[in-house]
C-alpha positions as a Python dict, from the first residue, in 0.01 Angstrom:
ca = {
    (1, 'M'): (0, 0, 0),
    (2, 'H'): (353, 121, 77),
    (3, 'R'): (414, 469, -64),
    (4, 'Q'): (722, 550, -262),
    (5, 'G'): (1014, 652, -45),
    (6, 'S'): (844, 599, 290),
    (7, 'S'): (962, 358, 558),
    (8, 'P'): (782, 22, 537),
    (9, 'I'): (524, -55, 801),
    (10, 'T'): (433, -422, 827),
    (11, 'P'): (101, -534, 978),
    (12, 'S'): (282, -795, 1185),
    (13, 'S'): (500, -541, 1363),
    (14, 'Y'): (203, -316, 1440),
    (15, 'N'): (-18, -602, 1557),
    (16, 'A'): (265, -727, 1779),
    (17, 'A'): (289, -388, 1946),
    (18, 'V'): (-87, -382, 1996),
    (19, 'S'): (-93, -731, 2147),
    (20, 'I'): (190, -648, 2387),
    (21, 'A'): (13, -332, 2500),
    (22, 'S'): (-321, -505, 2546),
    (23, 'D'): (-159, -777, 2763),
    (24, 'V'): (-59, -526, 3033),
    (25, 'P'): (-269, -600, 3343),
    (26, 'T'): (-504, -334, 3472),
    (27, 'G'): (-347, -105, 3729),
    (28, 'L'): (12, -133, 3605),
    (29, 'T'): (197, 171, 3478),
    (30, 'K'): (144, 233, 3106),
    (31, 'S'): (431, 208, 2862),
    (32, 'P'): (614, 536, 2800),
    (33, 'L'): (594, 474, 2426),
    (34, 'S'): (257, 369, 2290),
    (35, 'H'): (-10, 126, 2398),
    (36, 'A'): (-355, 31, 2282),
    (37, 'I'): (-704, 23, 2422),
    (38, 'P'): (-802, -340, 2493),
    (39, 'V'): (-979, -485, 2195),
    (40, 'S'): (-1292, -698, 2195),
    (41, 'P'): (-1372, -933, 1904),
    (42, 'I'): (-1600, -783, 1642),
    (43, 'S'): (-1848, -1066, 1684),
    (44, 'A'): (-1878, -994, 2057),
    (45, 'A'): (-1903, -621, 2001),
    (46, 'Y'): (-2171, -647, 1738),
    (47, 'P'): (-2358, -980, 1770),
    (48, 'S'): (-2579, -906, 1470),
    (49, 'G'): (-2278, -950, 1247),
    (50, 'D'): (-2318, -607, 1082),
    (51, 'P'): (-1960, -479, 1026),
    (52, 'M'): (-2072, -121, 955),
    (53, 'L'): (-2078, -26, 1323),
    (54, 'I'): (-1832, -149, 1585),
    (55, 'M'): (-1927, -19, 1926),
    (56, 'S'): (-1637, -176, 2115),
    (57, 'G'): (-1289, -31, 2153),
    (58, 'T'): (-1061, -10, 1850),
    (59, 'P'): (-681, -42, 1896),
    (60, 'L'): (-604, 328, 1869),
    (61, 'A'): (-245, 410, 1950),
    (62, 'R'): (-204, 597, 2276),
    (63, 'V'): (103, 820, 2286),
    (64, 'R'): (216, 1050, 2561),
    (65, 'L'): (235, 1420, 2487),
    (66, 'S'): (580, 1434, 2645),
    (67, 'D'): (702, 1177, 2390),
    (68, 'I'): (602, 1378, 2078),
    (69, 'L'): (699, 1728, 2188),
    (70, 'P'): (965, 1860, 1946),
    (71, 'Y'): (1306, 1939, 2091),
    (72, 'E'): (1661, 2023, 1992),
    (73, 'G'): (1902, 1748, 1896),
    (74, 'A'): (1876, 1403, 1744),
    (75, 'P'): (1546, 1211, 1781),
    (76, 'S'): (1542, 962, 2066),
    (77, 'P'): (1402, 608, 2025),
    (78, 'V'): (1106, 709, 2243),
    (79, 'Y'): (1023, 1001, 2013),
    (80, 'A'): (1064, 793, 1696),
    (81, 'K'): (840, 513, 1822),
    (82, 'A'): (573, 756, 1944),
    (83, 'V'): (568, 935, 1606),
    (84, 'E'): (542, 600, 1428),
    (85, 'A'): (260, 475, 1652),
    (86, 'L'): (58, 796, 1617),
    (87, 'S'): (88, 803, 1236),
    (88, 'V'): (11, 433, 1192),
    (89, 'S'): (-303, 474, 1403),
    (90, 'L'): (-414, 768, 1186),
    (91, 'M'): (-360, 560, 871),
    (92, 'R'): (-539, 251, 1004),
    (93, 'H'): (-819, 406, 1207),
    (94, 'N'): (-834, 780, 1111),
    (95, 'A'): (-778, 863, 1479),
    (96, 'S'): (-531, 841, 1764),
    (97, 'V'): (-519, 920, 2136),
    (98, 'I'): (-275, 1157, 2306),
    (99, 'E'): (-223, 1125, 2681),
    (100, 'L'): (-164, 1442, 2881),
    (101, 'G'): (54, 1488, 3184),
    (102, 'S'): (-88, 1531, 3533),
    (103, 'D'): (-89, 1913, 3523),
    (104, 'D'): (-264, 1931, 3185),
    (105, 'T'): (-511, 1662, 3294),
    (106, 'A'): (-606, 1869, 3597),
    (107, 'L'): (-657, 2169, 3370),
    (108, 'M'): (-885, 1967, 3139),
    (109, 'R'): (-1090, 1849, 3437),
    (110, 'C'): (-1135, 2208, 3552),
    (111, 'G'): (-1234, 2314, 3200),
    (112, 'L'): (-1495, 2041, 3165),
    (113, 'E'): (-1647, 2121, 3504),
    (114, 'A'): (-1648, 2491, 3417),
    (115, 'A'): (-1828, 2420, 3090),
    (116, 'R'): (-2083, 2199, 3269),
    (117, 'L'): (-2163, 2466, 3530),
    (118, 'Y'): (-2165, 2739, 3268),
    (119, 'F'): (-2434, 2574, 3057),
    (120, 'R'): (-2639, 2466, 3356),
    (121, 'T'): (-2651, 2819, 3491),
    (122, 'R'): (-2771, 2937, 3151),
    (123, 'S'): (-3071, 2704, 3189),
    (124, 'L'): (-3010, 2518, 2864),
    (125, 'N'): (-3151, 2190, 3003),
    (126, 'V'): (-3523, 2125, 2989),
    (127, 'S'): (-3665, 1825, 3172),
    (128, 'G'): (-3762, 1537, 2946),
    (129, 'K'): (-3564, 1651, 2641),
    (130, 'G'): (-3213, 1605, 2514),
    (131, 'N'): (-3047, 1946, 2490),
    (132, 'R'): (-2710, 2075, 2388),
    (133, 'G'): (-2522, 2392, 2476),
    (134, 'L'): (-2238, 2521, 2260),
    (135, 'S'): (-1991, 2805, 2309),
    (136, 'M'): (-1701, 2915, 2090),
    (137, 'Y'): (-1378, 3073, 2215),
    (138, 'R'): (-1107, 3232, 1999),
    (139, 'A'): (-793, 3380, 2147),
    (140, 'G'): (-746, 3750, 2084),
    (141, 'R'): (-1111, 3849, 2103),
    (142, 'S'): (-1205, 4179, 2260),
    (143, 'V'): (-1266, 4180, 2636),
    (144, 'E'): (-1639, 4247, 2607),
    (145, 'D'): (-1684, 3922, 2412),
    (146, 'L'): (-1526, 3703, 2679),
    (147, 'D'): (-1844, 3695, 2887),
    (148, 'S'): (-2005, 3462, 2631),
    (149, 'S'): (-1764, 3176, 2707),
    (150, 'P'): (-1711, 2955, 3013),
    (151, 'P'): (-1419, 3037, 3245),
    (152, 'C'): (-1075, 2879, 3202),
    (153, 'M'): (-1107, 2881, 2821),
    (154, 'A'): (-792, 3091, 2771),
    (155, 'E'): (-581, 2839, 2964),
    (156, 'I'): (-747, 2545, 2786),
    (157, 'F'): (-688, 2715, 2451),
    (158, 'R'): (-315, 2750, 2517),
    (159, 'C'): (-285, 2392, 2642),
    (160, 'L'): (-466, 2233, 2349),
    (161, 'G'): (-286, 2460, 2105),
    (162, 'K'): (43, 2323, 2237),
    (163, 'V'): (-78, 1966, 2193),
    (164, 'A'): (-213, 2032, 1843),
    (165, 'R'): (116, 2183, 1726),
    (166, 'A'): (308, 1888, 1870),
    (167, 'A'): (80, 1642, 1689),
    (168, 'L'): (116, 1835, 1363),
    (169, 'S'): (493, 1828, 1404),
    (170, 'A'): (486, 1452, 1461),
    (171, 'I'): (276, 1399, 1148),
    (172, 'A'): (526, 1604, 947),
    (173, 'R'): (821, 1403, 1080),
    (174, 'H'): (660, 1074, 981),
    (175, 'L'): (621, 1207, 625),
    (176, 'R'): (997, 1285, 616),
    (177, 'L'): (933, 1659, 638),
    (178, 'R'): (1071, 1927, 865),
    (179, 'S'): (884, 1935, 1193),
    (180, 'D'): (799, 2302, 1134),
    (181, 'V'): (697, 2262, 768),
    (182, 'F'): (336, 2361, 841),
    (183, 'N'): (415, 2649, 1076),
    (184, 'H'): (378, 2910, 802),
    (185, 'M'): (6, 2825, 790),
    (186, 'L'): (-44, 2878, 1165),
    (187, 'D'): (-98, 3191, 1372),
    (188, 'D'): (194, 3367, 1533),
    (189, 'F'): (300, 3193, 1851),
    (190, 'P'): (205, 3381, 2064),
    (191, 'L'): (-44, 3600, 1879),
    (192, 'A'): (54, 3942, 1756),
    (193, 'P'): (-117, 4244, 1919),
    (194, 'N'): (-477, 4300, 1804),
    (195, 'E'): (-478, 3968, 1618),
    (196, 'V'): (-754, 3709, 1656),
    (197, 'S'): (-665, 3343, 1632),
    (198, 'S'): (-779, 3135, 1336),
    (199, 'S'): (-811, 2830, 1560),
    (200, 'V'): (-1126, 2772, 1764),
    (201, 'L'): (-1205, 2612, 2100),
    (202, 'L'): (-1559, 2474, 2130),
    (203, 'A'): (-1712, 2396, 2468),
    (204, 'S'): (-2034, 2194, 2466),
    (205, 'Y'): (-2267, 2016, 2701),
    (206, 'A'): (-2509, 1736, 2606),
    (207, 'H'): (-2779, 1604, 2835),
    (208, 'A'): (-3063, 1357, 2793),
    (209, 'S'): (-3307, 1200, 3036),
    (210, 'I'): (-3554, 915, 3049),
    (211, 'Q'): (-3813, 937, 2775),
    (212, 'N'): (-4141, 745, 2805),
    (213, 'G'): (-3989, 550, 3092),
    (214, 'K'): (-3744, 367, 2865),
    (215, 'H'): (-3368, 380, 2853),
    (216, 'A'): (-3209, 448, 2516),
    (217, 'S'): (-2994, 180, 2363),
    (218, 'G'): (-2620, 187, 2419),
    (219, 'G'): (-2554, 214, 2047),
    (220, 'G'): (-2607, 586, 2042),
    (221, 'N'): (-2807, 789, 1795),
    (222, 'L'): (-2696, 644, 1462),
    (223, 'S'): (-2883, 914, 1273),
    (224, 'A'): (-2648, 1180, 1410),
    (225, 'K'): (-2511, 1422, 1154),
    (226, 'I'): (-2186, 1308, 994),
    (227, 'E'): (-1918, 1578, 996),
    (228, 'V'): (-1577, 1609, 835),
    (229, 'E'): (-1318, 1838, 993),
    (230, 'K'): (-1227, 2119, 752),
    (231, 'G'): (-913, 2246, 929),
    (232, 'L'): (-576, 2086, 997),
    (233, 'L'): (-672, 1867, 1293),
    (234, 'T'): (-909, 1849, 1589),
    (235, 'L'): (-859, 1740, 1950),
    (236, 'F'): (-1155, 1614, 2157),
    (237, 'C'): (-1168, 1594, 2534),
    (238, 'S'): (-1482, 1490, 2722),
    (239, 'D'): (-1595, 1329, 3046),
    (240, 'G'): (-1812, 1072, 2867),
    (241, 'T'): (-1822, 850, 2560),
    (242, 'G'): (-1997, 970, 2247),
    (243, 'I'): (-1767, 1023, 1944),
    (244, 'Q'): (-1779, 777, 1657),
    (245, 'V'): (-1519, 780, 1377),
    (246, 'C'): (-1531, 610, 1038),
    (247, 'D'): (-1219, 407, 959),
    (248, 'P'): (-1068, 377, 606),
    (249, 'N'): (-1279, 62, 547),
    (250, 'G'): (-1603, 253, 601),
    (251, 'R'): (-1677, 103, 944),
    (252, 'W'): (-1791, 323, 1231),
    (253, 'Y'): (-1657, 268, 1581),
    (254, 'T'): (-1667, 446, 1916),
    (255, 'A'): (-1330, 618, 1914),
    (256, 'D'): (-1332, 760, 2267),
    (257, 'N'): (-1427, 434, 2435),
    (258, 'G'): (-1198, 394, 2737),
    (259, 'C'): (-1070, 753, 2721),
    (260, 'G'): (-1045, 955, 3039),
    (261, 'V'): (-1028, 1327, 3107),
    (262, 'G'): (-653, 1325, 3038),
    (263, 'D'): (-692, 1154, 2696),
    (264, 'L'): (-732, 1362, 2380),
    (265, 'L'): (-886, 1206, 2069),
    (266, 'L'): (-702, 1326, 1757),
    (267, 'I'): (-846, 1335, 1404),
    (268, 'T'): (-714, 1512, 1093),
    (269, 'G'): (-900, 1749, 860),
    (270, 'K'): (-935, 1843, 495),
    (271, 'A'): (-685, 2129, 500),
    (272, 'L'): (-412, 1891, 618),
    (273, 'S'): (-527, 1634, 363),
    (274, 'H'): (-476, 1885, 82),
    (275, 'A'): (-142, 2006, 221),
    (276, 'T'): (-18, 1645, 234),
    (277, 'A'): (-162, 1546, -107),
    (278, 'G'): (-401, 1302, 56),
    (279, 'L'): (-139, 1115, 260),
    (280, 'R'): (-328, 1214, 576),
    (281, 'P'): (-696, 1202, 471),
    (282, 'A'): (-969, 1383, 660),
    (283, 'A'): (-1171, 1178, 909),
    (284, 'S'): (-1550, 1157, 922),
    (285, 'Y'): (-1703, 1158, 1267),
    (286, 'R'): (-2033, 1201, 1448),
    (287, 'T'): (-2143, 1254, 1807),
    (288, 'T'): (-2420, 1064, 1984),
    (289, 'T'): (-2626, 1137, 2296),
    (290, 'D'): (-2861, 841, 2333),
    (291, 'H'): (-2625, 663, 2572),
    (292, 'L'): (-2674, 953, 2816),
    (293, 'S'): (-3036, 857, 2871),
    (294, 'G'): (-3150, 667, 3176),
    (295, 'T'): (-2979, 688, 3512),
    (296, 'D'): (-2697, 917, 3390),
    (297, 'T'): (-2817, 1264, 3483),
    (298, 'R'): (-2482, 1438, 3463),
    (299, 'G'): (-2471, 1449, 3084),
    (300, 'R'): (-2147, 1494, 2893),
    (301, 'A'): (-1926, 1803, 2882),
    (302, 'S'): (-1685, 1825, 2590),
    (303, 'L'): (-1402, 2044, 2466),
    (304, 'A'): (-1296, 2044, 2101),
    (305, 'F'): (-993, 2236, 1974),
    (306, 'R'): (-982, 2293, 1598),
    (307, 'L'): (-638, 2387, 1468),
    (308, 'M'): (-718, 2607, 1167),
    (309, 'P'): (-475, 2756, 911),
    (310, 'K'): (-461, 3130, 854),
    (311, 'S'): (-697, 3254, 583),
    (312, 'N'): (-414, 3416, 386),
    (313, 'A'): (-192, 3104, 392),
    (314, 'I'): (-134, 2882, 88),
    (315, 'L'): (-197, 2506, 89),
    (316, 'D'): (100, 2384, -115),
    (317, 'C'): (216, 2026, -165),
    (318, 'S'): (567, 2115, -283),
    (319, 'P'): (732, 1997, 45),
    (320, 'I'): (554, 1662, 2),
    (321, 'E'): (683, 1635, -353),
    (322, 'A'): (1035, 1730, -243),
    (323, 'A'): (1023, 1447, 11),
    (324, 'G'): (976, 1196, -271),
    (325, 'H'): (600, 1141, -258),
    (326, 'V'): (390, 1131, -575),
    (327, 'I'): (155, 1430, -604),
    (328, 'P'): (-173, 1382, -797),
    (329, 'Q'): (-253, 1653, -1049),
    (330, 'S'): (-564, 1766, -860),
    (331, 'Y'): (-360, 1891, -560),
    (332, 'V'): (-277, 2238, -690),
    (333, 'P'): (-170, 2523, -460),
    (334, 'V'): (-470, 2714, -329),
    (335, 'S'): (-525, 2984, -71),
    (336, 'V'): (-690, 2878, 254),
    (337, 'S'): (-975, 3127, 211),
    (338, 'Q'): (-1056, 2994, -134),
    (339, 'F'): (-1019, 2634, -15),
    (340, 'M'): (-1269, 2691, 267),
    (341, 'D'): (-1511, 2864, 31),
    (342, 'N'): (-1487, 2565, -203),
    (343, 'L'): (-1570, 2332, 87),
    (344, 'L'): (-1868, 2550, 176),
    (345, 'A'): (-1985, 2535, -185),
    (346, 'E'): (-1951, 2156, -179),
    (347, 'N'): (-2164, 2139, 135),
    (348, 'D'): (-2429, 2354, -34),
    (349, 'T'): (-2422, 2115, -329),
    (350, 'L'): (-2471, 1817, -97),
    (351, 'V'): (-2768, 1986, 69),
    (352, 'N'): (-2919, 2085, -268),
    (353, 'P'): (-2779, 1829, -515),
    (354, 'P'): (-2813, 1885, -890),
    (355, 'V'): (-3060, 1685, -1096),
    (356, 'K'): (-2794, 1452, -1234),
    (357, 'T'): (-2615, 1283, -946),
    (358, 'N'): (-2527, 943, -1091),
    (359, 'V'): (-2164, 1026, -1172),
    (360, 'P'): (-1941, 736, -1059),
    (361, 'R'): (-1725, 827, -760),
    (362, 'D'): (-1413, 678, -915),
    (363, 'D'): (-1448, 896, -1223),
    (364, 'V'): (-1481, 1207, -1006),
    (365, 'C'): (-1161, 1120, -819),
    (366, 'K'): (-961, 1038, -1131),
    (367, 'E'): (-1066, 1323, -1358),
    (368, 'P'): (-914, 1666, -1287),
    (369, 'S'): (-1159, 1945, -1213),
    (370, 'L'): (-1226, 2221, -1465),
    (371, 'R'): (-1077, 2473, -1228),
    (372, 'S'): (-751, 2278, -1199),
    (373, 'V'): (-724, 2260, -1580),
    (374, 'L'): (-774, 2637, -1614),
    (375, 'S'): (-538, 2726, -1329),
    (376, 'D'): (-164, 2767, -1296),
    (377, 'P'): (-42, 2457, -1105),
    (378, 'I'): (216, 2666, -915),
    (379, 'S'): (29, 2978, -805),
    (380, 'G'): (-328, 2853, -846),
    (381, 'A'): (-421, 3167, -1045),
    (382, 'F'): (-649, 3141, -1347),
    (383, 'L'): (-477, 3123, -1688),
    (384, 'E'): (-592, 3463, -1809),
    (385, 'D'): (-248, 3508, -1970),
    (386, 'A'): (-232, 3164, -2135),
    (387, 'M'): (19, 3128, -2419),
    (388, 'V'): (68, 2848, -2672),
    (389, 'V'): (432, 2735, -2690),
    (390, 'S'): (601, 2578, -2992),
    (391, 'C'): (507, 2218, -2896),
    (392, 'G'): (135, 2304, -2888),
    (393, 'H'): (81, 2302, -2511),
    (394, 'S'): (-46, 2608, -2327),
    (395, 'F'): (88, 2762, -2008),
    (396, 'G'): (39, 3075, -1804),
    (397, 'G'): (147, 3244, -1483),
    (398, 'L'): (449, 3109, -1297),
    (399, 'M'): (450, 2781, -1491),
    (400, 'L'): (497, 2971, -1818),
    (401, 'R'): (793, 3150, -1665),
    (402, 'R'): (943, 2817, -1555),
    (403, 'V'): (894, 2666, -1901),
    (404, 'L'): (1068, 2962, -2062),
    (405, 'E'): (1357, 2945, -1815),
    (406, 'M'): (1403, 2573, -1879),
    (407, 'S'): (1341, 2610, -2257),
    (408, 'R'): (1160, 2278, -2231),
    (409, 'C'): (793, 2177, -2202),
    (410, 'T'): (707, 2021, -1866),
    (411, 'L'): (437, 1803, -2026),
    (412, 'C'): (606, 1651, -2332),
    (413, 'N'): (970, 1744, -2259),
    (414, 'A'): (1007, 1906, -2604),
    (415, 'E'): (1244, 2199, -2651),
    (416, 'I'): (1069, 2535, -2654),
    (417, 'E'): (1143, 2824, -2886),
    (418, 'S'): (1097, 3138, -2678),
    (419, 'G'): (1015, 3350, -2985),
    (420, 'S'): (720, 3136, -3096),
    (421, 'L'): (470, 3222, -2820),
    (422, 'V'): (110, 3277, -2935),
    (423, 'P'): (-176, 3391, -2708),
    (424, 'N'): (-437, 3121, -2644),
    (425, 'H'): (-751, 3335, -2660),
    (426, 'V'): (-991, 3042, -2616),
    (427, 'L'): (-823, 2925, -2295),
    (428, 'R'): (-805, 3282, -2166),
    (429, 'A'): (-1176, 3335, -2226),
    (430, 'A'): (-1265, 3007, -2051),
    (431, 'A'): (-1045, 3094, -1753),
    (432, 'S'): (-1198, 3441, -1732),
    (433, 'A'): (-1551, 3298, -1736),
    (434, 'I'): (-1477, 3049, -1458),
    (435, 'K'): (-1311, 3323, -1255),
    (436, 'Q'): (-1621, 3541, -1282),
    (437, 'Q'): (-1835, 3250, -1158),
    (438, 'D'): (-1596, 3198, -866),
    (439, 'D'): (-1608, 3567, -777),
    (440, 'K'): (-1988, 3561, -772),
    (441, 'R'): (-1989, 3250, -555),
    (442, 'L'): (-1733, 3397, -312),
    (443, 'F'): (-1942, 3713, -285),
    (444, 'H'): (-2251, 3502, -216),
    (445, 'N'): (-2068, 3297, 49),
    (446, 'A'): (-1936, 3611, 218),
    (447, 'A'): (-2287, 3755, 228),
    (448, 'M'): (-2418, 3430, 377),
    (449, 'R'): (-2151, 3437, 647),
    (450, 'R'): (-2240, 3797, 734),
    (451, 'R'): (-2609, 3711, 763),
    (452, 'R'): (-2532, 3409, 981),
    (453, 'K'): (-2315, 3622, 1209),
    (454, 'E'): (-2587, 3887, 1237),
    (455, 'M'): (-2843, 3620, 1326),
    (456, 'S'): (-2606, 3473, 1585),
    (457, 'D'): (-2548, 3816, 1739),
    (458, 'Q'): (-2921, 3877, 1754),
    (459, 'M'): (-2975, 3542, 1929),
    (460, 'D'): (-2703, 3629, 2183),
    (461, 'V'): (-2878, 3960, 2254),
    (462, 'V'): (-3208, 3783, 2309),
    (463, 'R'): (-3046, 3539, 2549),
}
């Protein structure tokens, strides 16, 4: 469906671009704009006819990093077409591919080899079993912590951070926003002294061998854990295939099929989804290792860069609204720290669901949450100062101040008499009770994070 105020995108124009790109013979130079991975028919990719898993390539747009880097001056046709191709691919497939230049590709190859050697020297592979090594790097850490990460991670971090910011800028431009509209949520560039980055670089290594003398099927481990990125966006780089993404129609496909070391798989996360009022939804993905079994003894080394917002930033949809997009009531401003804690609480609920779980999904999406009803839609603060205005509606916080300045109710458009304000004690009590529950939950989540960190530190000491 075409959103209000946005430029129309017709399926015929996009399919034409995909068909042109797929007709380029192998070995010829790729288009400087965007081109697609060759597509196989669904029937050939999945002979059983089950549309829930498509193991062949999907026509993800492939854009060059040099084409989406922001610059001074008017946008060139190359930049405009690259931004369009990247955004259309995210809307249609929840993923896109960014091609690096030769220098950055060489750096990625060095980083993958460094990660592979790092995990092998730590003896994380045991014969006859599928094993996985994982290391996390964050820029700005103290020097004594750097020994726990593979080499070259600082250079990889800077390179992927550059790509992630360029992709975020391109997404903003396609939504008719300023290219730097999300910069206030990001770390200083470069980091301030004694500051640790919010973003994370994950290096991993997966290896599997022959089990019981049989090769695993090429479909991968379909029981792999499904994950949803919580940050702004994630970039994947690996020397083997193994990442599956769920498209908007609920069909899983191998997103990195045909990707090389110089190709970065891009998916968006929940923080960006909230900041864009759902215009860029978060992607679900999973990784598989079964295809590594058999004669492939090298395994797969991977690098994943997660562009995370600062914990003290505010996820606010006001720029989206100013650009002419319709903002659902549930997308209220919220701090990043509180947003992440809410996501953690949702994950805990999924692990330990309540007794009554038969609430229709559509009703959950349409009905506003209790917290949104008891919160100021501007600041996100609880309505502990709620007042009843002359029309009967209640407001608090910054919204109450706006209503008084306008002398008009924002809900029913009735004129407001500033001298007729009455405290809404019932609403204040309800807001205070919900706030106390939130405070207890945040304290519990903080304690859980501390315990997990202590356990992780103890495991590192043992190793």
